[in-house]
C-alpha positions as CSV (number, residue, x, y, z in Angstrom):
1,M,96.8,173.1,152.4
2,W,95.8,176.7,152.2
3,A,98.8,178.5,152.6
4,K,100.6,175.9,150.3
5,L,97.9,176.8,147.6
6,T,98.6,180.3,147.8
7,A,102.1,180.4,147.3
8,D,101.5,179.2,143.8
9,P,100.3,181.3,140.8
10,E,98.8,178.9,139.4
11,T,96.8,177.1,142.5
12,R,96.6,180.8,143.5
13,M,94.1,181.8,140.8
14,Y,92.2,178.4,141.9
15,L,91.0,180.1,144.7
16,Q,89.6,182.7,143.2
17,Q,87.3,180.0,142.0
18,P,84.0,179.2,144.4
19,D,83.4,176.0,143.2
20,F,87.1,174.9,143.3
21,V,87.3,176.3,147.1
22,K,84.0,174.0,147.6
23,M,85.7,171.1,146.4
24,M,88.5,171.8,148.3
25,Q,86.7,172.2,152.0
26,E,84.4,169.1,150.9
27,M,87.8,167.2,151.0
28,Q,89.3,168.8,153.3
29,K,86.3,167.5,155.8
30,N,86.0,164.3,154.2
31,P,88.8,163.0,152.8
32,N,87.0,160.2,150.7
33,N,85.7,162.6,148.9
34,L,88.9,162.8,147.0
35,N,87.3,160.3,144.4
36,L,84.2,162.5,143.4
37,Y,86.9,165.1,142.0
38,L,89.7,163.4,140.9
39,K,89.2,164.0,137.5
40,D,88.9,167.5,137.9
41,Q,92.2,168.8,136.7
42,R,92.7,171.8,139.3
43,V,92.8,169.4,142.1
44,M,95.3,167.5,140.0
45,R,97.2,170.3,139.9
46,A,96.8,171.3,143.5
47,F,97.3,168.2,144.8
48,G,100.8,167.5,142.6
49,D,101.7,171.1,144.6
50,I,101.1,170.1,147.7
51,K,102.8,167.0,147.1
52,R,105.7,168.8,145.5
53,R,106.2,171.0,148.4
54,N,106.1,168.4,150.7
55,L,108.3,166.3,149.3
56,R,111.2,169.7,148.6
57,R,110.7,169.8,152.8
58,L,111.4,166.6,153.5
59,L,114.5,166.2,151.2
60,S,115.4,169.6,152.7
61,I,115.4,168.0,156.2
62,I,117.4,165.1,155.0
63,Q,120.1,166.9,153.9
64,R,120.6,169.0,157.1
65,R,120.0,165.9,159.2
66,W,122.8,164.3,157.0
67,S,125.1,167.3,156.7
68,L,125.2,167.7,160.6
69,M,125.9,163.6,160.8
70,T,128.7,164.4,158.6
71,R,130.3,166.8,160.7
72,I,129.2,164.7,163.8
73,F,130.8,161.3,162.7
74,R,133.6,163.4,160.1
75,I,131.6,161.0,157.1
């Protein structure tokens, strides 16, 4: 999670804010704490960024596997 937040310029700025870091650490320890911080736009932006990166990674894996399958089975 921290690497993904560091990779984006906007969320990287959030990591310089002690209250944001504390919120993220608390949610990491106890995911149920997410409900406490949903109104914070920085938290929503950070989770949106993480979700986008995970989705891009998943799509990349699917594309590579599809490409391999089409070569193997000549689809």
